[in-house]
N, C-alpha and C positions, 0 to 999 in steps of 0.2 A: 219557430220553424219545428214541424214535426218531425222524429228522429223514427228511425224503423230500429226494431231490436234486430241485430248481428247474432246467432248464436253461434257463426260456423268458429270464431277463434273462440270462445271456452270449449267447444267438442273438439277443436286440433287443439287445445290445450291439456285436455284429459288423454289424449292419442299419446304429447309429446312426455307429458309426466306417467303415464302408465308405460313405456317406454323405456324410460330414463330407471324407474324402480327394477325393473326386470334385467336389466345392463347391470345395476347396481349388484342384484339381487348372486346374480353369474360371475361376478367378478368376487364376491365377498365367500362364496362357498367353494370356487375354484382351489382352495386351497385344503379343504376336508377328504380325510380317507376314512378307508375303512377298518372296522376292525370285527372279528368274525368273535362270538360268544364260546366260551369255554363250557365244555359240555360237561366236563369234571366238576367245576363248581355248581352250574343248576342242581348236576344230581346229587350232589352228594347237600347240599342245603338242606338245614334241619325243619322238619313240618308236625305238628302234632296236630291230630282229628281223629276224635270220635263220632263216630255214627253208628245207628241202631237197625238194621233192616232197612238200609238203601237202596236204590240202585245205583250199578256202578256209572249210569252215565250222573246222577248227582252227584255221587265221589268227584268224579273228573271235574266236574262243574267248580265243586268248594276247592279241589285243589287247584286249580285256575285262577281261584282269586285270593289265595294265599302264596302263590308262588310266581314264578315268571317266567311261563311255559304256557304253550298250547297245546291240546290233545287232540291231533288227529284220526280219527277210524271211521271204519266204515260200518254203520249199523247192520247190513245185513250178514258181512263175516266174523262180528264180534257179539259176544252175548253181554251186552250193554243194560240187559233189563234182570240180569240177573241180581237178586239182593243181597249183601255181605255186610258184616257186621265189625266195625273197625275200635282198637282202641290203643293209638300208637302216640306214644309221647314225645317230642324231641329225637324223632330218628331221622333218617337219611332219605331223603325224595327215592330215591334208586331202591332204599328197602321196603318202602311204603307197597309200591308200583311190584316189586315183586309177591310181594303177600295177596296183592288182589287179583293178580291175572297166572300166576302158576299152575291155580287149579285148570285152567282153559286153555294152556298152553299158546298161549297170547306172548309174545314177544314183544320189544319196544327200542325203539332208535332214535336221538337226538339229532335234530337235522335243523337248522336253523332258529333255534327256541321253541321249535315245532317238536314232541315227543309223535312220533309214529307208531302206532298199535298194529300191530300184524298176527294174523294166524301162525305159529309156526307148522315147520315140513313136519306131518306126522311121522312114525319108527317106521320099521317094515314092520315089527309085531304088528302094527295096526294099516297093513296095507290089507285091502279085499282078497281076496283069492277068490278067482273065478271059476266054480264047477266048468269041466268038460259040457254038462249038457245046458250051460250058459255060454258057451262061448260063441257058440252063433250069432244068440243075440248082444254080446258084447261087439261082434263085430259089424251088427247093422250099427255100429252108435262109429264107426270108423271115424278117424281125422282125418277129413279130407286134406285140409292145409292150415298153416299158420297167420295168423294176423298180428303186426307189432303196428306201435304207435307211439305216441306221448301226447300226456295231457298238461294243459297249463291253464293259470288265472289269466285273469284280463291285463295280468301287466306283463305276460310272457315268462314267469316264473312255472316250471315244473310244479305240479302237486304231485306229492308222494301219499298212497295208500286209497287215493282215489278208488269206487267199487266198480268195477265191469263186469256183468253179468249178461248172458246171453236170454232175450228175453223169452220167457215159459217153458225155460228148465232150470236147473241148480249148477249146471258150470259156469265157470267164470273166473278171474283173477281178479287182482288189484297190483297200482302201480309203483314201481321201484322209488327209491327217494328221489331220480331228477327226473322221474314222474311218467318215465315209459314203462311199456308193457308188452306181450308177449303172449296170444291167445290162440289155439288151435278151434278153429271152427267148421259145421260141417258141410256149410254149403254156402253159399252168395246171397243166400235169402234169408237170414239170420237178422235180427235184429238187434243191437248189443245196447243196453241201459247202463248209463256212466252216471254216479250218485257218489255222491259226498257233503259232506254233515257243512252245512252256511253255503251250500251251494245248489245252484239249479239241475238239477237232473235231466239229461237229454238222452233221447234214443236216436240212434243210429243205424241206417242201413247200409255196411261199409260196401255190398257189391261185390265188387269182382278186384276193389283195391286190396293190395297188400299191407299197405302202410297210412294209417291214419293221423292227422293233426287236431287234436280235438279242445276246443276252450271251453271252460265252464264260466257261464258269469255268476256274480254273487247272489244269492236267494233274496231276493228282495221282501218275499213272506218273508222270513227269519227275522230280517232287519225292519218290518215292518214299521213305519212310523205313528205312534199313539198322538194325540192330541187331546188337551184337555177342554172340554167345553161345559157347557153350565151342569154343575151335580154328578160328573161324572168324567166318561174319557171314550173315544172315536178313535176307529182307526182312519186314517187319512182316506184311505180310500177309499172308503165305507160313506165319507162325509159329502153331505150335501148343497154345503155352506162354505163361506168365504174364511180364512183363515191363514195368518200367517206367524210362521214359530221362528224361534231361534233358540237352540242347546247353548247355552251361555259354560255352564261348568265344561273346563278343558279345554275351550275356543281359544283364539287368538283376544278376543274381544275382552275376555276374563283378566289380561294383563293389561288393558288401559288403564290410565290412569281419571278412577273417575271415584267422585263424593257420592253421585247419586245413581241409581238403577237405572234411571232412566236415560242416564247418557250413557249406556251401552246399547242401545236401541239406534239411537241415533243414524239415519241415514241405512240402517240395515233391511226393515222390512217396508214395504210396497204401504203404501194410504195411511204409513204413520208418520206425525209431524211431532220431531221433541226440536221444541227452543233452544236457544242459546244460552247455556250456564253461564252467569259474568259474575257471580259476588262467590265468596268463600263459602262452599256447602250451600250452594245456592240449589231451587228445585226448580226445573225448565220448564216449560209449559208442554200441554202435550194433547193433540187431537188423533181422533182419528177420520179419516174422510172429511175432512172439512167441519165447516162451523153450520151446526143446525140452528141452535136458538140464535136470539138477537140479545133479550138480556138476561137470559137464564145461563145455566149452568152449563157448557162445553168438555170437561174431563169426563174422562171415559171411567167407567167401573173398573175398582182393583180388587182382583180375586185372588186369597192366599191360600196356597195349600187347598182349594178346594170350597173354601168359605170367603163371604164377601167381607173385604178390609175398610175397617171405619176410622183407619189411624193414616197417618203420614208415609209415601214412599220413602221420604229422607228417612225411618225410622229403621230401613232395611237395608242393611248392608249389603251391597253388590256381589261381596266375595261366599254367601249363604245362598245365594241361588243358582239350579242349576236349569231352570229352561224358563221359556217367554209363548205365551199363546195369544194370539191377538185375534180377537173376534171380530169381525166385520161385516158384516149382513145381517139382516134380520132372523135368519135361523138361528144362528149360532149365537146370537147373545138375547135369544127369548126365552129363554130360559130364567132371565134377571127381570122380563118386563118393564116394569114399573120407571125402573134406573136404569134399562143399556141402549138408550136411543143414540149413544154417544161409544157406542161400542163399548169393551169388556176386554179388561187386559188379565190374563188371570198369568201368576207365576208359582213357580214350583221351587219348594226351596230344596236344597240338598238330603240325602238319606246316606244311610250305611250301606256300605256292599258286603256279600256274604265274604264272611272269612274270620280271620283274625284281626284285631284292629289296627286301623290305620292312623298315625298322626300325623298331622297336613301342619307345615308353616307357612307360611302368606307373607310376604314381604316387599315393600316398593318405595321407594323414594324420590322426589323430583322437584323441578323447578320451573315456575312460570313467566312469562313477558309476555307485555304487553305489544303485538303484533301490529297494529294500525295507529300507531301511537302519533297524534297531529304536533306539528312542528309548529313550535311559538315563535312568535317577535324578538330581533333584538331591539335592544332600544330605541335605539335612535330610527329605523324602520319604523317602529309603533307609535313615537312621538312625531312621522310624518305623516300617519296614516289616519290617529286620533285628530291630529290638524285639522285635514282634507275630510271627516268625516263630522266635524262640529265648525266646519268654515272657520275657522282659528286664521289667523296670520300664520304664514308658511315660515316655520324654523320657529315659533312661540314657544315659551315655554314658564310663563307666567300663571297659568291656570297648576302647576305642577305645587305641590305640598313640600314643606321644609325636610322632611325627611328624603322624598324623592328626589327635590334639587341635592340634595348631600351627597345620596347614592351616586348621583350621575356625577358630579364635579368628583367624585371619589375612582370612578369607574367598577361600581359594582351594580352588579345586575343580578338578579334572580329568573331561574326558570320555575315557576310554580308548579308544574308537571314534575319536574324532577325531585322536587320538597315534598309532591304529597302521594308518590308513588316509590316502589320497591320492587324487586325481584319476589315474588311470590315462591311460596313453597310449601310442598304437597306431601306427606307420606300417608300409608297404611300399613296395618300391622292384623295378622288375624292368626290366629291356631286353632285347630278341631282336630276331636278326635271321634271316628266314627266305626263303626262293623256292623256287622249284622252273624247273628247263628239261624239254629233253623226254628226257632221261635220268637226271639229278640231282635228290631231292627232298631240303632241308637245314632244319634249325630248331636254333637253338643260343640259350640264355638263361642268365641270370646274374640273380639276386634277392636283397636283402636284406630281413629282417624284423623288425619289433623291437618287443614287448611290454610294457611296465612296469604290471605289474598294479595293483589297484587299492589291495591288501592290499601297507603296505610290505614292502621285500624281495622281493617276487614280482615273479622279470623272468626274461625269455625272449629268447633272439637265434636267428636262422637265416641263416645263407648256402648259396646253392644253385644248381647250375649243371647245366643240364642242355644235351646235344647230339646231336642224331639225324640220322643220314645215310642215305640209301637212292640207290643208283645202280644205271643196268640195265648190265650189262656187255655183253649180246648180250641176241637177241629173245627168249632162253630160259635166261637166266641173271639173277637180279638180288641184288646183293647189299646187309643195311642192317644199322647197326652204331646203337646208343642207348649213352649212356655218361651215370650221373648222379654227382652230389656233394654231400651237404650235412654241415652242422656244425649244430646244436643246442646250445645254450648255455643252463642252467637252475641258474648258479649262486648264482643268489642266497637268502638266508634271508629267508622270510618268515614276517614277525608272528605270535604265537600271538592271534588274533582273539577263539577260545574264553573265554583267560585276559583276555582286555581286556574282557567283559562280565561277570567276576565280578568286579573290582575296585571297591573302595571308592574314590567319589567324592573324598575326601580324601589318597587313598593319596600318597605322596612319589613325582613320578614322578623327579626327579633329586637328587641328592644335595649338589650345590653349581652356585654359578655357570656354571660353565666345562661344562656339559655331561653331566656323569659321573652315569651313571644307579646309581638304588639298586636293586638285584637282588630285595630283597623291599618293595615300597611298604609294607606294612602287616604283616604276617606271612611266616615262612618256609615257608608252606602255598600260598602263590601268587609266583609267578613275575614278573617284570616284564617284560610282552608282547614289549618291546624288546630284552629281553637277548641277549646274542650278534649283534644285528644292528647297531644303530648305536655301539654302545662299542669293538670294534676286537678282541673275545675271541674271536671264532671266523672262521675264514676255512672257505669251503665250494665244491666245485668237484664240476660235474654238466653232462660234456660228452658227446656222443651224435656219431658218425659214421657216415654210410654211405656206400659205394662203391658203385656197380649197374654193371654192363657187360651189354650184350646183345646180341650177334651172329646174324644168322638170313641164312637162303640160301632164296630160292626159284624153281625151277627148271619151269621150263612144257616137257612132254614136248610136243615138236614133231610128232611124228608119232601123236599119238591128242589129237584134241579133245576140251579139258573137262578133261584130267589135269592134276596140280601134287603137287609135293614141295617141301614146306618143312621146314626144321629152326631147332630156334632153341636157343641154346644162353646161360644167363644164367650168371650169376654173381653174386653178392651179398655185401658184407660188412659186419658191424654193429661197430663201436667203441667200447663205452662208458668212462669214467673219473669215476669219483664217491669222493669224500673229505668228510671233517673233522675240522678241529682246530680244538682247543678250547686256547687259551694260557693259560689255568690252569682248574685244576678244585678249588681249595681261592680261596672266599669269606669275605671280614670280614663279622661281624653287623653288622645294621642299627644306628647311632646313631655308629661309630667316623667319624673324620673322615678329613680329607684326606690323612695317613698314612699312610693303607690303601697307599700304594705305596711303603713304606719299602725298605732291601736286605733286611730279613728276610723282609717279604710277600711283592718280587719272588723270592725264592730258593724260598718253598713255591710260588709261579707256574711256577718252572722245574719245581719237582721233581715237581709234578703234570699239567701240561703232555702232553697226549695226540694222539694221531691215527689216523686209521683211511683207508687209500686203498684201493680195492676196482677192479680193472681186471678187465672180460667183454668177450667177442667171440663173434659166430656169424658162419661162414664157410659160406655153402649155393650150390649150383647147382640148376639144373633143366635137363634134355635134354629136347627134344620133339623126334619126328618123325612128321610130317604127312604123309599120301595123302590130295589130295583129287579127286574125277571129279564132275565139274556139266555137266551136256547136257540136250538138250529132242529129245524125240521127237517131233515133231510136238503131240499134247495132252497126251503124258506128261513131265513135269519129275523129272531127278532130281539129285541132293544125297549124294552117300557119301564119309565121311571116316573114316578109320582113323589110329590114333594110336599109339605108342608113347611111355612118358615114363618118364622118372627124376628123383629128384631127392634130394640129401643135405644134412644141417645137422651142424654139426659145435660145441658151443659150448666155450668153457673160459671159468674164472672164478678169480680169483688176489684174496686179502684179505690184507692186512698192515696190521699194528696195531706202533705203538711209544707207549712213554710216557716218564718223567724223563728230563726235557734239562738237569738242576742242573752235570753234566760239561759241557755242550758251551755253554752259555749262549743268548744271545738270537737269534746266527746261523744256530743251529739248528731254528729254530721253523719252522712250513709244514708243508705237507705234502710238498714237495719232499727234508725234511729227516728223512724217516722213518729214512734207515738210522744215524743217527746217535743214535739214542734209548739213556740207557743200559740200559732194558730191554722186551725185544719182545714181544709177548704170550704169556703161560705157557699152552698149551693143558691139555688132561685126562691127557695124560700125563707131565704134568709137565715135558717137552720146551720148552726158550724157543722155537719156531721162528721164532712170528712171522709165520706165513703160512699160508694156506687155499688149496686149490688142489681144483677140479675141473674132470672133462672130459666131457658126454656127446656121444651120436652119435645121429642117426636118420635111417633112409633109406625113401622107397617107391618102388613101381613101379607102372604101370599100362598098361592095354591096352583101346583106344576104340573100338566099329565103330556109326557113326550113319549113319541113310538118310533124308532128308528126302524125301518124294516128291509130285508136286502132279498131280491131271487137269484140265486144260481149265479151270483157272486156279481152278475150284470147290472141287474137294475136295483134302483137304490130309493125308497121315500124315508122322508125326515117330515113329523107334524108335532106341533108343540102349541096347547092353550093353557094360559096362566090367567088368573085373576088376580087383583095387585089393591091393598086398599092404604090409605097415607093419614096420616091425621092432620098433616097439614093441608092438605084441601078443604074446600066449602063443604058443608052439610049435604050440599044438594049431588056431591061429586066426587065422594071419597074413595069409590070403589070402578073400575075401571076391566074392562078385557084387554088382552093380547095374545094375538093368534098368528101362528108363522108355519109355513110349510115350504120343503127343497124337494126336488127331484133331481135323479144325478143317473147316466147311464156311461157303462162301463165297456166302448167300443170294441176296446183291445179282447174282449170277451167273446166278441161274436167267431162265430166260424168264418166269415168273410174273410175277416183279420188276422186269423191266427199262424199263415202261412208269409204274412207281413215282416220279417225279422228288423226291419229297420225301427219300427214304431213299438215300445215295447208297453207301454201304457197310453191310454188315451179317455179319458173320462170327459163328459162335458154335463153341465148342471146348472141350474137354474133355481130362484128360493124367493120367495114374495112374504112381506111378514108386516105385522104393526110393532114397534116397539115405543115405551115413553119415556118421560123424564120428568123429576120433578123441580119445574122452575121457580119455586115461592118458599119463603123460610116458614119457621114456626108461626100460626098467629098470625101471618101473611091476608089469609082472608073473612079476619075477624075486624068487628070495630073496635076500636080502641079508646080508651080515657087517657087524658092526660094532668100533670099538676096544673091547675089555673094560669099558677105565676108565668109559666113559660108562655101561654097563649096570650097572656095581657086580659084576663079575665079574674076579676076582683068584686069582690063586696064591701059595703061601707056600710056598717051599724052605728047608728045615730048619726049626731052630728061631731063630735070627736075627734078633732083631726089626728090622722093617724089610726086612727083605729079598722083597718083593713086586714080583710082577710080574703085567702084564696081558698076555691071551690078545684073539683076536678071536671073537666068538660070530654065532650067527643071529637081527638082529633083527627079520627079516618071512619073512613065509609067502608063497613065491611063489603064481602062477596061471596055469598053462599053458592055462588054458580061456579067459581074459580076451581079447575080443574087440573088439568094433563097435560103436557104438551106430548102430541103425536105425533113418531114419524113412522110412517107408512114408505117400505121399497121394497124393489125388487134387486137382485144379482142374477148375472148371466158371466156366463166363462167354462174355461175349459182347462184340463190338465195332461200334458205329455209327456211323456218318455223316450227319447230317443237312442239307437246306438247303444244296445247296451246299457242304458240309464246313463250313458253321458253327457247329454243334454237333456236340462229339464226346460220345459218353457212352457208358462202359466201366464191365463191371461183373464182378469176377470173387470166387467164393467156392471155400473150400479145408477141408478137414479133413487133420488129419496125426497117426500113433500115433508116438511115438519109444519104442522098444521095449529091454531090454538095456542100462538106465540102470547104469553102474559106479559101486557104490559100497564103500565101507567096512563091513563089516557085522562085528558081534560074533560070535564061535565057540567052544566048549567049551573051556574053561583043559586040560582032559585034553589034549590037542593038542600043551601048548609054549606055545600062542602066545595072544593075547585077539581078535585081528583079524585078516582078509583080506580083498582085493579081491576082487569078483565082480560078475558083469552080474545086473541086476535090476531090476524096478519098469517101468512106463511111465507117458509123459506124452502125452496126447492134447490136438491143437492144432487150434483151429478161428477161421472168421471169415469176414469179407465186405467188400469193398474197393470203391468207387465212386469214378468221375473224371468230370465234369461240364465238361466248356470249352465257351465262347461265344462266337463273334464277336458283340458287340451292334451294334457300329455302324462304318461304314468306307466313307471317301468319302475326297479325294485329299487332303484335311489331316489327317482325324480317324479313328484306329483306338479301338477300347475294346472289349477282350478279359477274361473273367472265366474264373477256374479253380476248383472245387470240388472237393474232396478230401474222402472218409470213409474211416473205417477201422475198425474192431471185428476185435478177437481178445483170445481165452479161453482158457485152456490149460485141462488138469484132471488131476489126478494119481488113476491107476484103479488103477495097482498098485505096491507097493514092496518090504517082505519076504516076502512069503508066508506071514508069521503069525498066528494071529488065537488070541493069549492070553485076552482077554475073552471068548471065544463067541459075538461077534454075531455071525458067520458074514460079515466079511469083512475083510480087513487091517486089524489095528493100525495108529494113528499115527502118528507119530513128533515127539510135542509137542516134545521137545528142539533138534530139528534145525526144528521149525515146518512139518511135511510132515502133510497130512492126507488121508485118502482121501475121495475123491469133490470136493475143495474146487482151487480155484487155487493153484499155486507164488505164495509172495507173501502167503497168508493171513496176518489178523491174527487174534491170540488173544488173550482176556484177559476181564476183568469189564466186565459192559455196567455202566456209571453210570446210575442212575436219577433224579440228583438231589444232593441236599448233606443230612447226618445236622441237623437240628434239633432246638432243645433238646426239642421234646413226641415225639420218637421213643424215647420210653422204652423200650419193647418190643427195637425193632431195636440201641439202644443197650445193652442187657442182654444181647444174644444175642452181638452181635459184639465187645462191647469198644469200640467206636468213641466218638469223643467228638463234642459238635455243632461243627460246622465242618467234618468229614471228607467227604471224599467216600464215597456211598452209593450200594452193588452189589446189583443184582437177583438173589434167590436161585432159582439156578436146581433144585437138584439136592432142593430140598425137605426138606433134612433144616436143622437149627437152626443159625444161622452163616453165613459166609463161610469157603468152604473154596477149594480149589484145584480140587474137583469143580464149579463153579461157575461155571468158565472155559468159555466158548465162540467158536468163529468169526463175529469181532464183522464183519467186510471185509476187503476187500481192496485191496491197494497199488494195483495194476495200475488203472489206467483204466477207465472202461464202453467210450468209442469217443474218437476221434478225427476235428476236422472244421476244415479248414484253406479260406481263401478269400484268391484274391489276383487282384488290378485290375492292368492291363499298359494305358495309355492315350497313345499317339502323337499329336502334335499338329504338326506341322510337323515341327520341330527338337527338340522336345522330346519326353523318353518320362518315364515316370511309373510306377514299380513300389509294391504296396504287398500285403504278405500277413497277414494274422488268423489268429491261430493258435489251437484252443482244445482243452482236453484237458478231458471230461467225466464225472465220477468219479471212483472210488477214494480211497483217504483215507489217517491215518498220523496217530499220535499227535502232539500240540504239542509236548510234551517227553519226556521218557524211555516206555520201553516199559510197558505193564498188566501187569508180571509177578510184581507182590502185592499182596494185598489194597491192606496200609495200610503208613504209616513207623511205624517203629519211635521214631526221632529226629527232630530238625528239621533245617531245610532250612538251614541256614547262611546265610551272609552276600553270597547270590548279587546282582548288578547286573544287571535286562535288563527287555526292555520288557513281560515278562508282567505284572510287579508294577505296572503304571497300573490292571491290573482291581481293580474294588469288591469287593476280597475281603470272606468273610463276618466279620462279627464280633456280638456280640450284639447290639449295636445296630441292624445295619446285616446282617438275616438271608435272606443271599443263597440262591437256588436253585440257581445257575449257578457261580458260583464260589466254592471252599474256603477256609479262613481260609488266613490268612499263614503257619501252621505246614505246612498241607499243598502251601504255592502252591507250592512246587520241584519237587513231585511230576507227573509227565506227564498222571497220568489225571485232573486236575483239569477240563478241558476234554472228557474223554473222546474218541473218534474223530471226526477233524475231516477236512468233506471237501478235495478238491487241487483242484477244479474251478476252470478260471479260462478266459479269454481276454483274450489278447495279441497287440498288434500288434507282429510279430514281425520283419519286414524292413520297408525301406521304402527306396527312391532316386530321383533326381531328376534327370534328366541333361540337356545341351543339346549338340546335334551343332553343329558351326561350319561354316559354309557350305563350299561347294567353292571358289566365287568370290574367296571371302577368303583359302583356302589355298593356292591354286593361283599367290598372288604370292610365298610364301616356298617354293615347292615341297613343300607339305606333302599327302598325300595325304590323312588326317581326322584330326581333332581330335575328343576329346568334355569335355566337365569335368562334374562329378556331386558332388552331397551324398547323403549314406547315412546308414542307421541301424540298428543292431539290437536286439531286447531293449528297443523302444521305451518302450509303458506296458503293464501286469497290471492287469485286473479280477479281483478274488476275493474270496473270504471265508476264506480260509486265515489263520489266524493267526502262520505261523511264519516258514520264513527264504521260497524261493523256493518255489513252488507245485509247481512241474517237480520240482526235486527231492525235492521231501519235506522239507526238512530241517530238524528241530527248533531252536530256538535254543538259546543255552547247547552250542552245539561248537564245536569249530575247523574249522568247514567256511566254505570263500568263499564270498563274494557270488556272483551271476551277473550281470555287467554289462550293464549297457547303454553302448553303443557309437554314438558319432555321430564320421562322416570326410567328408572331404573331397577329391577326386582328380582326375587327367586321364588321360586316355590319349591317347596321339600315335603317328600312324607318318608316316613317310618312304620 
C-alpha cells in the first residue's frame, strides 16, 4: 500500500522544540544581573603607543583595538584629520587622551564603556565681540525659538555625541550623554542633519514641532559585507552571483564540538549539503546544489586564503578559520573554470588585528553516545526466532555449539553491541598569538585534537601548526608567507559492529578467565568482532602528514591609481603511511585449551605472520599571476582582473609485503621488520620482488579575464572568460573555454522607492554561464599496456617444458577525443532587507545541464576490446533556495534573532548511451547501474510490496509459488506470476527538500544558539535492496533489532510483517521514508565581565557548553535516517556529542 508523506508532524515538532528552547533560555537567564563598568579602571589602564604623523581618527582606531573602550565623536565638530606624533610607553589611557586633545580644547567622558568626545565651551576671552556696525546684521539672525529632542539607536538607547547641524549653515549642536539636545532654529523651514560615526545620517524638517525623537540606523555601508570570489573580493551589494557566507570567528558555531571544518557548515547555508560524520575524525561528504556528474567527482573546489587548495580539509583546524564563502552559480565560480562545475568553498583563515599582541587559548572536552542504538534480543527470544527462521522444531537447541549450551545452562548472555562500543571522548586544545602594527600583520597557532570513537578501536588524533605573516616593505610592496603542518593519526583498529549484530547472545566472548578472546564464538562463519583489536594479534598504522607553504607578493603600481599586481606561489606536500601487521594467521579451533600457545603453535604463528606497508605522497604547486585594476569615474565603477595560473600534481605510491618470520623469530615481528621476512610477496611474473610502485602526474594551465562594472550604485554587470588546459584529457580536447555573465539591479536606489522606508534594500539578479569538471584520472584517455601474465598472454620457446615467457599487451583502448564534463547553468533571484534591516529575505532559483558525462561503455568485440571511455549523457539539475533572517526583539540587554533556510534540489537523467534497443523512442535505461531516463540519480528500483501473502491467497500462491507469510508484490506487467518485468522505480533516495531553523538569543552576558534541521522525503530499504522477488533459503541466525517486530505466523496473520523465515530480507517493510527533524546544534555561553578580567590582565573570557546531534524525531526503522543506512551492516553510528569549554584571550 502506497503511503503519502506527512510533513505536518515534523513541522509541528520544529515549532515545539523552538518554543521549549526559548522557554528554557528565559528560565536560565532570569537570575543574571547588571553590573556597570568602572570608569576609573578603564581610564587608568596603561597603554603604549608609537605613531608618526598619523591622523587622530587612525590613532583612536589603534586605541580601540588595544583597550576595551569605544570612541564616540562627531567628525564635523572634531579635528579628527589632524596628524599627531606620539611616543608614550605604559601610560594611563587618560594621560594619552589629554595629550592628544588638549590643544583642540576637546573634553571626554566615559559612558557605558564609550568615551564621548566633545568640543569644550570656549572661555569668555574667546567670545567674539560684535561691533555696533554689525549689530543690525546680527539681529537678522535672531533666534525665533528653541527645539529640543532626543536621538536614540535602534535598541532605544540614547546616543551621546550625535552631531546636529542646520543644513546650509555652520550652526548646530550635539547630544548629551543621554542623547538629548537643545537647538535654536531661526524658522520652521530649516532642515536638520543628524550624523554620527557608524550610523546613517538623517535629514529632518521639524516644521512647527517643538520636540523631536530621532532614531538613527546603523550605517550598512560602514559595515558592508565583503565576499571572497575568484582571485579577489567584492562587496556583496555589488555582486551579481549567488554566494552564501558564514563568519565562523567568534560565532556560536565556533564553540561546537567539531573535528572537521565542514561540520561547522552543516545546516547553516542553503544549497550546501554536508553529510553525516560517523567515524572518529571522519570527513563528511559535501555537495553544492546536488549531483552533477554520474561517475565523476562531485566535490566542490576548495580555495584557501585565495589559492586553490590541493590538500584535504581534514588538515585544516576549524579553530583557525575566520569565515566561509560558498560560491554556487556559474558567475561566482567561473573564475576557476575547469574545476568549478560543482561550486567553490572559499575559506579565509584568521589574521592579526591592530594593536598589541593578543594571546588566545581555546579548549573543549566532551563525550559521545550512540543516539539510535539498536536493541539486541535476549537469549530465549533469539532461540525462538532462529528456530522460526530456519523452520526448526519449536524449542530446539540441538544446533547450538557446546560453548553456547554451557553459557545457556549457566545463565550467561552477551550483549555484543555493549562489548564492541563505548562512550566516546572528544577534545580540542588550541593556543594562538596574533597582532598587527602599521606594517606587519601576523597570526600563529598550534592545536591538538583527539577523538576516541563510540566503536572500540576507532580513534583519531591530530596536531597542527599554522603561521601567517604579512609585512609592508614599502608603500608599493607587500610580502606575505603562510605555512602550516598537520599530522593525522587513524591507527586504531575498529571493532566490526556488523558482526556484533549477528552474534549469538550465548556465544563465547572469552575462552578463559585471563581475557583471551575466542576467535569463533559459536561457528567459524562468525568471527569475534573484537578479534585483532584487543588481543594483540594485529598492528595497524595509518598516519597522514600535510606540509603547506604559500608565499605571495602584492605590488601597488604607484603611477596608476587602482592598479595592482599579485603573485601567489603555493607548495603542498601530502605524505601517507598505512600498514597492517598480523602476528598470527593460523588459528586453533574452538574447544582447544590454554595450551594454544605451545611452542609448536607459536612456530605456526611465526610461519604465517604477514605484514603490508604502503607509502604514498602527493607533491603539488600552484602559481597565480593576478593583475587587478579598480577605480571609480564619477558614477562608473570598474574592477578588472586578469589571471594567468598553472598548477601541477605528482603522486607516488609504494607497497611492500612480507610473510613467514620463522627464521627470524619474535624480534622481527612488526611493520618495521618487513625486510626480515623470509618470503616477500610474489607477483604474477613469479619474481619475488615484494614491491609495487606507481607514479602519476597531472598539470593544468588557465587564463582568466573578468570585469565587474557598476553604474550609479544601481546597475551592476559581471563578465568573465576563462581558457583552461588539462593534461589528463585527450590529445584532441585538452583545452576548453568557459564564459559567464551576470547582471543585477539595485531597485532601492531608484527614485520611486526612496520614500518607501520599510524597504531598505532590494536587488534583483540574473546570471548565466558555463563551468567545467575534470572527470578523468591521469592517463585515462591513453591506450595502456600491461604485463602479459595478468592477461594470460604468454609465449613458449622451443619444446622445453616450462620454457614460457611473458610479454606485454595492450589492455585498454584510448580515446583522444575524451574531454571535459561541462555544466551550463543560470541563476535568478533577489536579495532584500526590510524594516531597518531587521528582516532579510533572499531567494535564488537555478537550473543547470551537465553534458558530456564520462562513461565506460561497451563496444563491438571485433575491435579487440570490450569497453572504451567516452563522453555522453546529460544530467539536469534544478532547485530553489530561500533564506529568511529576522531580528525579533532587541534592546540594550536582550537580542533575539531567527534564521530560516529552505532549499530543494532535484536532478534528472536526460540522456545516456543514445541507444533505443526496445524501440520506445527514448534512450534505454541502464538497470544494472541504477540509471533511469527521466528520473533522478539515486532512483530506487524494485518490486512494489502490497502486503503479506495470506493462507487464503490461493491464486497468488499458485501463480508465484510464494508461501503464506511471504511478502506480496504487485503484478505490473499483467503476465501470470512475478518476474523481473514487474519491477519499477518506486522512489528516490534523495530528499524532497530541507528546512532548517536557528535561534540566537543574547541576554546581557549570556548567548544561546539552537539549530533545528529537517530532511523531508527521500527513502531507502530498511535492510537489503529489493533485487529479487523471493528468497530461496532461510535467513540464518541474525540477531538484530528488526526481529522484535510481530512477524507473521499462522496464528498471527499480520499484513505488515512477513514470517520469520523472510524477516531477514530487506523487502519486508517496503520502501521507508527517511523524513526526520533533528535538534542538530546547541550552544550556551557566558562572557565574563570586563571588570572581573581587568584585575588579572585578561582581555576576554568565555565559558560554554555545546552539543551536536542531540535528538532525532523520525519514523525510520533503520540506523541514522540522514545516512539511510540499513541495519546489520558494518556502518558506524552517527554520535551525539556533548562538550564543555572555554575561550580566553590576554
